[in-house]
N, C-alpha and C positions, 0 to 999 in steps of 0.2 A: 552422081557424086564423083568429084575429081580426086585424084591421088596426088600426093606430094612428089614432084619430080626432082629428086635429089641431084641428079647430074646437072640439069639445066640451072637450078637454083644456085648450086655451088659455083658454076661457071659465071653466072650473072653477078653474083656477090663478089667473086674474085676480080672480075673485070671492073667493077666499081672502084675497088682499091687500086688496081693497076693503072687506072686512068687518072687517079686523084693526084693532087700536088702535096708533097710532104712539106709541112710548115715548120714543125718542131720535132726533132728526133728524141729518142728515149733519154739520151744523156742530158739534153737541154731541159726536158720535162722534169727529170729527177732533180736537177739542180734548182729549178724553180720551186719544186715541192719542198726541198730542204730549206730554202730561204723562207718560204711561207711558214713552215713549222717553227723556225726560229723566231719569226715575228709574232706568231700566235703565242708561243711560249713566253715571250717577254710581256705581252699584253695580258694574257689570261692564266699564266702558269700558277699564280698564287690565289686564284679565284675559285678553284674547284668547279669548273664549268659543266653545264649539261650540253653535250654535243648532239645536234640534231641534223643529220643529213636528210636531204630531200630525195626520196626514192622516185624512180630508179636511176636517174642520171648520175647521181652523186656516188653511186656504189664503188666505182673504181677509184675515184679521187679519195673517198673516205678510207677505203681499204689500204691505200698507200700512205695516207696522211697519219692515221691513228698511231701506227707504231713509232712515228717520229715525235709524237707528243709525249714526252717523258715526264708527265706530271699527273696527279690525280684528277680524274674526270668521271662523269657519268655519261652513259651512252644510251640513246633511244633513236627513233627515227620518225619522220613524218612522211605522209604521202598525200599529195593534193592533186586535184584535177582542175584544169582551166579550160573553159570553153569560150570561144569567140575572142573578141578584143577587149572585153571589159571583165572586171572581177566583181560585179554586183549581181545581186539576186541569184538566179540559178546558174550563173556562169562560172562559179568558183566553189569547189567542194572539198572539204577535208575527208579524204578516204581513210586516213589514219592520223589522229591527233597524237601528241605526245602522251605516253602512258606514265612517264615520271612527272612528278609535280614540277611545275614551272615557277610557281609563286616564290619570289625572293631570290631566284637563281640567276646567275650570269649564264646566258645561253649563247652558244656558237652554232649558227645555222650554216651548213655546208651545201653547196650546189655545184654542178658541173660547169655551167656557163651562165653568165649575166648577159642576156641578149637585150631585150627592150626593158627588162627590169620589173615588169608589173607583178609577176608571181612572187619574186623575192621581196618586193616592197610589201605585198599583202601578207606574206608569211611573217615578216618582221613586225608589222602592225598587230597581227593576231597574237604573236608571242608576247608582245608588250601588254596587250589588253588582257592576257591571261595572268598578268602579275609578275612578269620577269623583272629582275633588278636591272638587267641590261640585255641587249641582244646585238651581238656582233655577227657579221656575215663574212663568209669566205667562199670564193669561187675560184676554180682552177683557171677558167678562161673568161676574159672580159671581151665581148665583141665590140669593136670600134664601129658604132653606127653613127650616122649623121643627124642625130636628133637627141634632145635631152632625155635622160632616164630618170624615173622617179626615185632611184636609189643608187648609191655608189657602194660597192662592196668594201668592207674594211680591210680585207686581205685578198689579194689577187695574185694568182700564179703567173699568168701572162696575158698579153693582149693579142687578140686574133683579128684578122681583117674581117670586113663585112661580107663574108662568104659563108656558104654552108660547110661547116666544119664538123669533123667526127673523129672518134678515137678518144681514149682517156675517159670513157664513160658517156661521151656524146655519141649519138647514133646517126647513121645514114640510112634512113628508111628502115629503121629497126635493126640495123646490122652494124657491126664493127665497134661496138662499145668497148670490146676487150683489148683494143690496141694500146701499146705503151707510147704511141706517138700521136701527134695530131696532124690530120690531113684536111685538105679542102677539096670538095667535089670539083671535078674538072669544069671549067667554064665553057659554056657552049656558045 
């Protein structure tokens, strides 16, 4: 049985950050978050929405956004797992469905990043099938990829290049979700 080597893991994890490219600093991220909160308030502030972050990537984004939404809302969360390239059959599983009633509600789904969009599209479809009156989506980062996506988020914090990005809830090999900035892994 191997033991956890704290010293080498810490050095390896720090080296990952040290070699990364800073894309957006804390000030820029906070400004975009405030803009998003204003846009969401205008669109949903009078609808008493049910807010559903997708765990675990949306935890940082959600924790920073919620205090900026100064209107009545209900809060719950969802957790899904996606396997492979498709969301059919055994490839997509709700690990935790909303516990609050969705029927007739205006729902706002939050996620950290819109990459290829398959998971968020499936979540929105499922929420609507559960009887929601509407389902809006908000992502902090929208990855600019060179192919069509099955969904466009209603609210976007910022666009990121088609690189492996982390920070602000997005992880790099399970690490660095806790950063207030967004970085891209060093290109090799």
